[in-house]
N, C-alpha and C positions, 0 to 999 in steps of 0.2 A: 384379459377377459374376452370370451368368445363373442362374435357378432350375433345380433338377433335378426332373424329373418322369418317373417310370417306371411304366408299367402292365405288370407282368410277364406277365400272361396274354396281352395283346395282342402283346407282344414275342415270346412263345413261338409264337403263331399265325403271325406273319410269318416267324419262323425255320423253322417247319414248311413253309411255302410254298417256302422256299429248298431244303430237303431234297427235297421232292416234285418240284420243278422239275429238280433235279439228276438224280434218277432218270429222269424223263421224257426229258430230253435225252440221257442216257447210252443209254437204250433206242433212241432215234431214231438216235443216232450209230452204234450197233452195227448197226442195220438198214441204214443207208446204207453202212457199211463192207462189209457182206455183199453188198450189191448191186454195189458197185464190184468186189469180188473176183470175183463171178460174171461180171460184164461183162468183166473182164480175162482170165478163163479161157475164156470162150465166145464173146463178141461183139466184143471189141476186142483181138484177139490179134496183136500186133506183136512180132517177135523182140527188138528193142532197146527200143522205146518202152514196151511193157507193163511190164517190170520197173522201168523208171525211174518210170513213173506210180505203180506199186504202192509203191515206196519213198517217193516224195514224199507220197502219200496217207497212208501210215503215219506219217510225221513230222507231217503236218497233223492227223490224228486224235489223235496223242499230245499235241500242243499244245492242242487243244480239250479233251481229257480233263483236262489239268491246269487249264485255265481253269474248266471245269465243277466240278471238285472245289474250286476256290477259292470258288465260289459256296456250296457246301456248308459250307466252313470259316467263311464269314461267318455262316451260319445257326447254326452251333455257337457262334460267338462271341456272337451275340445272345442265345442261350439262357443262356450262362454269365453274361452281364451281368444278365439277369433274375434268375437264381438268386442272384447276388452281392448284388443289391439287396434281395431278400427276406431273405437271411441277415443282412445288415447291419441291416435293420429289426428282425428278431427279436433280434439281439444287443443292440441299443440298448434295446429294450423289456425284455429280461431284466435288463439292468443297472439299469434304473430300478425294476423290480419287486422286486429284491432289497433295496432300501433302505426 
C-alpha cells in the first residue's frame, strides 16, 4: 500500500489557484460573450443567421461555464481534503493525549 503524504498548506495554495483561474476565465468568457453580442447586433446582422449564431454561442458559453465551475469544484474538493487530513491528525493526537 502506498504511503500517504499531505501538505495541507500546499494543497490549499493549489486549490486557491483553481478558484482564481475560475474567476479569470469567467471574466474573459463574459467579455467575449459581450463582444459577440455587440457584433451580432451591429456588425454581423443577418436576419436568419444572427439569431442562430446567438443561440449556438449561448449554448457554447453555457457548456464552458459548467466546465469552468467544475474546475472550481476540484479546488473546493482539494481544500476539503486538506482540512480533513488536518482534522484527522488533530483527532488522533487528542485521542493519544487523553491517555
